[in-house]
DRENLO-87514 format. One record per residue (C-alpha): residue number from 1; x, y, z. Coordinates in Angstrom, 3 decimals. Layout:
PT_NUM_X_Y_Z
...
This chain:
PT_1_27.104_11.629_0.503
PT_2_24.000_11.240_-1.287
PT_3_21.416_14.696_-1.510
PT_4_18.484_13.104_0.196
PT_5_20.872_12.020_3.191
PT_6_22.703_15.626_3.255
PT_7_18.966_17.310_2.938
PT_8_17.892_14.907_5.767
PT_9_20.690_15.943_7.872
PT_10_20.419_19.446_7.543
PT_11_16.463_19.556_8.053
PT_12_16.892_17.720_11.299
PT_13_18.602_20.690_12.960
PT_14_15.537_22.705_11.974
PT_15_12.850_23.859_14.057
PT_16_9.478_22.001_13.129
PT_17_7.698_25.577_12.555
PT_18_10.168_26.821_10.253
PT_19_10.345_23.746_8.396
PT_20_6.815_23.711_8.006
PT_21_6.832_27.317_6.635
PT_22_9.658_26.173_4.188
PT_23_7.814_23.315_2.903
PT_24_4.745_25.141_2.140
PT_25_6.751_27.589_0.074
PT_26_8.250_24.858_-1.709
PT_27_5.100_23.340_-2.525
PT_28_4.096_26.661_-4.217
PT_29_7.166_26.900_-6.280
PT_30_6.901_23.622_-7.465
PT_31_3.333_24.299_-8.548
PT_32_4.242_27.357_-10.215
PT_33_7.294_25.811_-11.955
PT_34_4.999_22.701_-13.121
PT_35_6.279_20.258_-10.787
PT_36_3.051_19.316_-9.230
PT_37_2.638_15.540_-9.960
PT_38_-0.792_15.169_-8.324
PT_39_-2.836_17.356_-6.727
PT_40_-1.145_16.721_-3.347
PT_41_2.751_15.275_-4.799
PT_42_5.403_17.809_-5.681
PT_43_9.010_17.262_-7.393
PT_44_11.294_19.202_-5.558
PT_45_15.172_19.483_-6.029
PT_46_17.834_16.789_-5.579
PT_47_15.360_14.192_-6.408
PT_48_12.836_14.895_-3.218
PT_49_9.521_14.154_-3.558
PT_50_6.970_16.007_-1.051
PT_51_3.446_14.785_-0.457
PT_52_0.722_16.662_1.676
PT_53_-2.138_16.076_3.582
PT_54_-4.835_18.298_5.168
PT_55_-5.002_16.212_8.079
PT_56_-2.303_14.544_10.381
PT_57_-1.202_11.284_8.399
PT_58_1.988_10.017_9.826
PT_59_1.380_6.443_8.794
PT_60_3.279_6.731_5.550
PT_61_6.112_8.163_7.377
PT_62_6.428_5.265_9.754
PT_63_5.656_2.727_7.216
PT_64_9.026_4.045_5.069
PT_65_10.768_3.942_8.612
PT_66_9.797_0.346_9.269
PT_67_10.373_-0.792_5.382
PT_68_13.874_0.883_5.288
PT_69_15.024_-1.611_8.082
PT_70_14.114_-4.997_5.621
PT_71_16.172_-6.324_2.986
PT_72_15.269_-6.915_-0.325
PT_73_12.039_-4.661_-0.128
PT_74_12.413_-1.434_-2.446
PT_75_10.631_1.688_-1.397
PT_76_11.338_5.595_-1.348
PT_77_13.444_6.648_1.712
PT_78_11.790_8.551_4.409
PT_79_13.712_12.249_4.422
PT_80_11.074_14.294_6.965
PT_81_7.652_14.367_8.216
PT_82_6.342_17.792_9.671
PT_83_2.862_18.430_11.286
PT_84_1.700_21.884_10.756
PT_85_-2.064_23.485_12.032
PT_86_-3.428_23.227_8.278
PT_87_-1.135_20.562_6.571
PT_88_1.277_17.770_6.938
PT_89_4.328_17.104_4.692
PT_90_6.123_13.992_4.140
PT_91_9.500_14.314_2.149
PT_92_10.936_11.111_0.676
PT_93_13.300_10.338_-1.983
PT_94_11.863_10.346_-5.682
PT_95_11.982_6.940_-7.875
PT_96_13.372_7.962_-11.116
PT_97_11.280_5.847_-13.670
PT_98_7.690_5.484_-15.177
PT_99_4.427_4.320_-13.332
PT_100_3.378_1.100_-14.051
PT_101_-0.330_2.694_-14.586
PT_102_0.813_4.897_-17.100
PT_103_2.258_2.698_-19.610
PT_104_-0.230_0.005_-18.997
PT_105_-1.437_-0.759_-22.585
PT_106_2.429_-0.774_-23.658
PT_107_3.360_-3.490_-21.459
PT_108_4.100_-6.890_-23.321
PT_109_2.791_-10.420_-21.667
PT_110_6.505_-10.962_-20.685
PT_111_6.400_-7.518_-19.121
PT_112_3.267_-8.548_-16.937
PT_113_5.336_-11.872_-16.074
PT_114_8.097_-9.894_-14.930
PT_115_6.205_-7.482_-12.763
PT_116_4.206_-10.834_-11.204
PT_117_7.773_-12.173_-10.759
PT_118_9.327_-9.636_-8.907
PT_119_6.269_-8.521_-6.957
PT_120_5.976_-12.391_-5.712
PT_121_9.313_-12.108_-4.684
PT_122_9.449_-8.649_-3.030
PT_123_6.149_-9.573_-0.911
PT_124_7.380_-13.105_-0.060
PT_125_10.765_-11.600_1.514
PT_126_8.501_-8.613_3.538
PT_127_6.298_-11.187_4.947
PT_128_8.854_-13.677_5.872
PT_129_11.036_-10.830_7.609
PT_130_7.864_-9.589_9.389
PT_131_5.666_-12.319_10.119
PT_132_4.613_-12.736_13.820
PT_133_6.862_-9.790_14.959
PT_134_3.805_-7.873_15.972
PT_135_1.194_-9.314_18.028
PT_136_-1.347_-6.850_17.097
PT_137_-3.479_-5.863_13.817
PT_138_-3.043_-2.209_13.258
PT_139_-1.589_0.620_11.292
PT_140_1.985_1.012_11.050
PT_141_1.733_3.698_13.769
PT_142_0.100_1.081_15.717
PT_143_-3.058_2.786_15.779
PT_144_-6.667_1.650_14.453
PT_145_-6.681_0.757_10.823
PT_146_-8.395_3.157_8.972
PT_147_-8.692_1.988_5.465
PT_148_-11.153_2.655_2.565
PT_149_-11.879_-1.082_2.260
PT_150_-13.276_-1.522_5.665
PT_151_-14.290_2.225_6.188
PT_152_-16.955_0.913_9.046
PT_153_-14.410_-0.252_11.442
PT_154_-12.540_2.805_11.599
PT_155_-16.225_4.975_11.483
PT_156_-18.004_2.765_13.873
PT_157_-15.487_1.159_16.697
PT_158_-11.717_2.113_15.663
PT_159_-9.841_-0.265_17.858
PT_160_-6.570_-2.190_17.887
PT_161_-7.475_-5.967_17.018
PT_162_-5.718_-8.963_18.271
PT_163_-6.956_-11.832_16.318
PT_164_-7.447_-12.786_12.395
PT_165_-10.821_-13.975_13.034
PT_166_-12.030_-10.685_14.575
PT_167_-10.229_-8.916_11.627
PT_168_-11.889_-11.082_9.013
PT_169_-15.461_-10.919_10.740
PT_170_-14.931_-7.002_10.005
PT_171_-13.814_-7.631_6.274
PT_172_-16.597_-9.803_5.371
PT_173_-19.631_-8.788_7.173
PT_174_-23.115_-10.018_7.277
PT_175_-22.377_-13.735_7.319
PT_176_-25.062_-14.444_10.269
PT_177_-27.678_-12.212_7.967
PT_178_-30.715_-15.192_7.554
PT_179_-30.320_-14.833_3.666
PT_180_-26.520_-15.577_4.045
PT_181_-27.102_-18.647_6.273
PT_182_-26.585_-21.266_3.529
PT_183_-24.757_-19.501_0.936
PT_184_-22.175_-17.199_2.031
PT_185_-21.519_-18.199_5.554
PT_186_-20.588_-21.958_4.853
PT_187_-18.040_-20.793_2.061
PT_188_-16.753_-18.032_4.152
PT_189_-16.721_-19.215_7.812
PT_190_-13.927_-21.540_7.565
PT_191_-11.504_-18.872_6.348
PT_192_-12.616_-16.668_9.011
PT_193_-11.840_-19.357_11.543
PT_194_-8.516_-20.330_10.216
PT_195_-5.845_-20.486_13.230
PT_196_-2.767_-20.304_10.849
PT_197_-2.725_-16.922_9.445
PT_198_0.378_-14.656_10.320
PT_199_0.287_-11.334_11.081
PT_200_2.951_-9.503_8.687
PT_201_3.812_-6.193_7.551
PT_202_1.583_-5.268_4.283
PT_203_1.846_-2.176_2.007
PT_204_-1.819_-2.389_2.033
PT_205_-2.484_-0.672_-1.850
PT_206_-0.510_-2.641_-4.424
PT_207_-2.152_-1.554_-7.874
PT_208_-0.241_-0.286_-10.862
PT_209_-0.335_3.279_-10.038
PT_210_1.906_2.327_-7.045
PT_211_4.349_0.302_-9.048
PT_212_7.330_2.532_-10.365
PT_213_9.604_0.771_-13.140
PT_214_13.186_2.242_-12.307
PT_215_14.889_3.847_-15.107
PT_216_11.923_3.716_-17.429
PT_217_10.347_0.709_-19.425
PT_218_13.317_-0.091_-21.395
PT_219_15.657_-0.157_-18.424
PT_220_13.508_-2.112_-16.135
PT_221_12.945_-4.772_-18.840
PT_222_16.772_-4.997_-19.245
PT_223_17.524_-5.197_-15.580
PT_224_20.027_-2.357_-15.471
PT_225_18.055_-0.321_-13.338
PT_226_16.840_-2.650_-10.562
PT_227_13.467_-4.379_-9.744
PT_228_10.125_-2.248_-9.334
PT_229_9.559_-0.285_-6.396
PT_230_6.647_0.216_-4.353
PT_231_5.528_3.463_-3.602
PT_232_2.538_5.052_-1.412
PT_233_2.791_3.397_1.733
PT_234_-0.392_5.142_3.381
PT_235_-2.134_1.987_3.861
PT_236_0.677_0.027_5.163
PT_237_0.245_-1.856_8.548
PT_238_0.515_-4.878_10.510
PT_239_-2.241_-7.537_8.956
PT_240_-3.057_-10.782_8.312
PT_241_-1.187_-11.946_5.531
PT_242_-4.169_-12.518_2.970
PT_243_-4.826_-8.837_3.485
PT_244_-2.406_-8.037_0.693
PT_245_-3.893_-9.954_-2.114
PT_246_-7.426_-8.482_-0.866
PT_247_-6.448_-5.006_-0.949
PT_248_-4.641_-5.871_-4.545
PT_249_-7.871_-6.992_-5.908
PT_250_-10.353_-4.697_-4.249
PT_251_-11.153_-2.606_-7.199
PT_252_-11.850_-5.351_-9.704
PT_253_-15.309_-5.378_-10.554
PT_254_-15.568_-8.074_-13.418
PT_255_-13.214_-11.053_-12.380
PT_256_-14.133_-13.052_-15.356
PT_257_-13.086_-10.273_-17.813
PT_258_-9.893_-9.662_-15.997
PT_259_-8.689_-12.998_-15.689
PT_260_-6.051_-11.928_-18.184
PT_261_-5.284_-8.626_-16.579
PT_262_-4.380_-7.413_-13.265
PT_263_-6.734_-10.117_-11.196
PT_264_-5.300_-12.846_-13.044
PT_265_-1.693_-11.269_-12.341
PT_266_-2.517_-11.027_-8.484
PT_267_-3.852_-14.499_-8.558
PT_268_-0.053_-15.357_-9.740
PT_269_1.367_-13.265_-7.258
PT_270_-0.641_-14.512_-4.233
PT_271_-0.996_-18.323_-5.246
PT_272_-1.475_-19.352_-1.638
PT_273_-4.408_-16.991_-1.129
PT_274_-6.501_-18.268_-3.845
PT_275_-9.287_-19.731_-1.767
PT_276_-9.506_-16.141_0.207
PT_277_-10.003_-13.932_-3.143
PT_278_-12.648_-16.495_-4.422
PT_279_-14.284_-15.880_-1.127
PT_280_-13.622_-12.253_-1.184
PT_281_-15.275_-12.131_-4.763
PT_282_-18.391_-14.126_-3.500
PT_283_-18.787_-11.757_-0.591
PT_284_-18.358_-8.624_-2.613
PT_285_-20.867_-10.008_-5.705
PT_286_-23.491_-11.395_-3.429
PT_287_-23.409_-10.004_0.215
PT_288_-25.273_-6.512_-0.935
PT_289_-22.895_-4.429_1.236
PT_290_-21.015_-1.753_-0.871
PT_291_-17.227_-1.008_-0.130
PT_292_-17.108_1.498_-2.891
């Protein structure tokens, strides 16, 4: 039996309060031994990663449960999720390898082509298996969306959304402003009003920092360690299919300079969403509404 599965079985027999105390101790020991990877991410024995949060955040745990049921989508396996009064803990399997963001400058054009091809294949598989399985637009937990790209949706009127039109009206605010009547509105409104948009399960945060190349760069290049793995499913949910492309590019601020970089790569990963990406850049560059 794999170590992660054995640990999961043992933990399932323990009471939540005891596990919370155990996990808190584990984070302290991990940090003391120099195994704290980020401010809230700790490496533990048996190839386990623990993520902590100061507020209840079950969405990533639920997302990992959902993704595990799909074929062809590589992600960490959930081991346990525990909420305590002052902290929440998510335990998952550790992906041995290197984060794409950490070696970005070392990647060759062939490496980037390989990332594009693997991302496109994995996301196509995910969308094909999940399209129209869920009637509502929501988080993985089937709660209102909480996402930094559209913070006003959570802060002003958190709710479950039932149409892509209503959702994109929240993504691209201000189309009814008088100054946008002859510019933004005619360019973006047809995309808002589309009726052929599937609701699919989205990762919701595809960026280099959330891409693991298993086995390290050389092993991944050779294909001996398998395809890339997507980590950090905190913002995953049931979303209109173009959302994956929008979130993958929302931190790009100069698209002309980045045509040969990440933005250009994402245009290749999401060729079906080219018009949506163009509309989103037009909105971000001219609407006057800040998102970061």
